[in-house]
Structures are given as C-alpha cells and as structure tokens.
C-alpha positions in Angstrom: 28.9 -22.6 -17.7 26.6 -24.5 -20.4 23.7 -24.4 -17.6 23.7 -20.8 -17.3 23.3 -20.5 -21.2 20.7 -22.7 -21.9 18.6 -21.0 -19.3 19.0 -17.8 -21.0 18.2 -19.2 -24.2 15.0 -20.7 -22.6 14.4 -17.2 -20.7 14.8 -15.4 -23.9 12.2 -17.8 -26.0 10.0 -17.3 -23.3 10.2 -13.9 -23.6 9.5 -13.8 -27.8 6.6 -15.7 -26.7 5.1 -13.5 -24.1 6.0 -10.6 -26.6 4.0 -12.5 -29.6 0.8 -13.1 -27.5 0.6 -9.4 -26.1 0.5 -8.7 -29.8 -1.9 -10.9 -30.2 -4.1 -9.6 -27.5 -3.7 -5.9 -29.0 -4.9 -7.2 -32.2 -7.5 -8.4 -30.8 -8.8 -5.6 -28.5 -8.1 -3.2 -31.6 -10.8 -5.9 -33.8 -13.5 -5.5 -30.8 -13.4 -1.8 -30.5 -13.5 -1.3 -34.5 -16.8 -3.3 -33.9 -17.9 -1.1 -31.0 -17.3 -3.2 -28.0 -15.9 -1.8 -24.9 -12.1 -3.4 -24.1 -11.0 -4.9 -20.9 -8.0 -2.8 -21.1 -8.2 -2.5 -17.4 -7.8 -6.1 -16.8 -11.8 -6.1 -15.4 -13.0 -8.6 -17.9 -16.2 -9.0 -16.4 -17.8 -4.9 -16.8 -21.3 -5.7 -16.5 -20.7 -6.9 -13.0 -19.4 -3.2 -12.3 -22.2 -1.6 -14.0 -25.4 -2.1 -12.6 -28.7 -0.8 -14.0 -31.1 1.1 -11.7 -34.7 0.1 -11.9 -37.3 2.6 -10.1 -39.4 1.4 -7.5 -42.6 1.5 -10.6 -40.7 -0.8 -12.8 -40.3 -2.9 -9.5 -43.9 -3.0 -8.7 -44.8 -3.5 -12.6 -42.8 -6.5 -12.8 -44.0 -7.9 -9.4 -47.6 -7.2 -10.5 -46.8 -9.0 -13.6 -45.1 -12.0 -11.6 -48.2 -12.1 -9.2 -50.4 -12.6 -11.8 -48.5 -15.3 -13.2 -48.3 -17.4 -10.3 -52.3 -16.8 -9.9 -53.0 -18.0 -13.3 -50.9 -20.9 -12.7 -52.5 -21.6 -9.6 -55.4 -21.3 -11.0 -54.7 -24.0 -13.8 -53.9 -26.9 -10.7 -57.3 -26.4 -9.3 
C-alpha cells in the first residue's frame, strides 16, 4: 500500500507543477495583452499563417515590373 501512497503523492506534486505553469502562462498572456499584442489563447501560436494579407493585381504587377527591372540591371552589369 505504500506504493499507492507514493504514487498519489507524486501525482499531487505534478498537479501542483501543472497549476503553477498555467499561472505563469496566464501572467505572460496578460503581459502580452497589456503591451498590445494578440494572445494565443486558442492554442494557435502562428496566427500569421491563418490571416494572410491580400494584394491587388495592380500591386503584384508593380512588384513584378520592379523585379524585372532589377534583373535587367543585373544582367546589364554582367555584359
């Protein structure tokens, strides 16, 4: 029966550690919220992957034109 008592003591110790960790996470989340950041309360740590920015076709065309211009300039230097 001493084994059961020891296992229950270990369980109690681990449950206490879990509660302490939860309190630390709550404190960190409160600090993030206070500083204006978004909390990852839903468990999704990489929120940028779920909310992607959209760029217009005109914006993509400008970026493509600028890149082509940079490549042309680089190729001209090589000659």
